[in-house]
C-alpha positions, 0 to 999 in steps of 0.5 A: 504606842506599842499597840499602834505599832503592832496594828500598823504592822498587821495592816495592809501594805500601803502599796496594796491599797494604792494599787491601780485598777487597769480595767477601764483601759482593758475593757475596750480591748475585751469588748472588741476582741472577744465579742465578734465571734463570727469574725473570729471564726471566719478569720481562723478559717481563712488563716487555716485555708491559706496555710494549707494552700500555701504549704501544698503549693510551695512544698514548704512547711513554714506556712503550716507552722505559721498558721498553727502558731498564729491560731494557738496564740490568738486562741490563748489571747482570747481566752486570757482576755475573757478571764479578766475581770475588775480589778485588773493589775498592771501585770495583767494589763501588760500581758494582754498588750504583749499577747495582742501585739504578738498575735497581730504581728504574727498575722501580718508577718506572713503577708510581708514575707510573701511580698518579697517573693518573685512569684506574682501569685504569692505577691498577690496573696500578700497584698490581699492579706495586707489589705485585710490587716488594714481593714481589720485594724480600722474596724477593730480600732479600740482607742488605746494608744499602745495598740494604735501605735503598734497598728500604725507601725505594722501598716507602715512596715508593710507599706515600706516592704510593698514599696521596696519590692515594687520599685526594685523591678522598675527602672523608670524614674517617673514610675518610681515617683508615681509608686512613691506618691501612691504609697504615701497617699495610702499611708496618709489616707489610712492615718486620717481614717484611723484618727477619724474612727478614733474620734467617732468612737470617743463621741459615741462612748461619750453619748453612751455614758450620757445616755446611761446617766440619764437612764440611771437618774430616771431609774432612781426617780422611778425607784424613789417614787415607787417606794414612797407610793407603796409605803404610803399605801401600806402605812395608810392601811396600818394607821387606818386600822389601828385608829379604827381599833380604838373605836371598835368594841366588838372583839371580832371586829378588833381582831379583823382590823389587827389582821389587816394591819399585820397583812399590810406590815407583811407586804411592807416586809416583802417590799423591803426584801425585794428592794434588798435583792434588787440593790444586791444587799440581801443576806445570802446563805449560799450552798451547793444545790443539786439542780436535778433534785431542786427543779423537781421539787419546784413542780408543786409550787409552780402548779399552784400559780399556773392555771390549767390552760398553761402547760408546764414542762420541767426537763431533768437537769444533767445528773450531778450538776450543782450550782452555788447559791442561796436556796430560798432566793433561787426558789423565789427567783424561779417563781418570779420567772414562772409567774412573769411567763404566765402573765406574758402569755395570758390565757394559755400557752406553754412554759419550759424550764431546763438547765444546762452546764456552760463554760465561758468562753466557748465557741457555742456559748456567748459570755453574758455581761453583768450590769458593770460590764464584767464578762463571765468566765469559767464554769456556770449553770444556765437555768432557762424559763421559756414561754410562748408569749409575744416576747419583749417589744424592742422599745421596752427592752431597756426598761424591763429590768428597771425597778417599778416598771411594769406593763401589767394592769394596776394591782397585778404587778409591783415592777420588782420581780425581774429586778429582784432576779437580776439583783440576786443573780449578780450578788451570786456572781452570776448574770441574768439575761432576757432574749426574744426567741426566733420563733416567738416567746421569751427566754429568761436565763439565770446564770449561776456559778457551778462551783463555790468561789 
């Protein structure tokens, strides 16, 4: 009895085990608000331009303060969203909502304030800002009720202020009625479009989930079929050679069939290792790796698998740049990427290997996503292998990372090279991306943590 009580006291508190993960709620916000980088830069630029112009035109620093506070709050909000990853606790979820409410409230506060001005040019600017907010809320509608209600409250407040400032200058009752009808029509039309977009996004999300499930089942079918086929071939070689062993009397012949059986067994071990890497179950021994020294040591290994017609260039990594990963698995992944680049180019071409430090989120670096939808955040090392081949056809872009899928001739590829690299990257808390370059060729990028975690 004493031991039972002691173990209960030492265990995790029940509340910790039942803690709810809010990632599914916050993920649409993270996706919508952090992915539109061009829109973010344009919005920041226009807010800055408006704040400077209004400050010079009116001589009031209120506009400059508004612009500075909005930009700082929006930047903080986006950085906070980018730092979130599953599991998301209730406090983090509420903080994200408050920051979203605050930034959107700051944005619309200035147009509503300008609507009360007696200067027609300022009121025109206010109407432009208000319409921009309406369009922004429609386009960035994220299907979360907490934000939907807040968006509607802001639009309703802006419409009421616009209605009041317009009616107070009109003495004709008929004009008052027409203005009121116009305002109500605007609100109703906005609400109908908001609900319509919400339903459309729901249907789109359902279709994407069904498509993802279908792709998953197809990948499972290909995986099980490929594993069964490859292991059947390996077992055929092993059993066939062992049966033949009993019928042979010459020692040299017996040694030969034993070596063949051993070679087949080793191919089975290699296949098992690749499957473990793909399934994120490989036993990793992460360590701090100096990338400058590591890449320079791979040159000889790469030369063994490349013909003389393929030019290899390995740029020096920045001094002191280190990543945290399993050295042997990283070397195997790099070899897979170089071999894949070689096969994609055919007889001749150029392969470039380089590495650079990146920090997500950043203005020049778009954070890659893992297979579970998690967006990377923090300091990383991006190792790139670029070739001058044809790249990946658009119709095959969704399949190249599925196991046993290959465009190579029979016997030239197992279809596990790129899936193995993907599995290693994600098990190391990084990511793996494939991007067709604008001038031709493919860039395979392996993103790994820059520091131990």
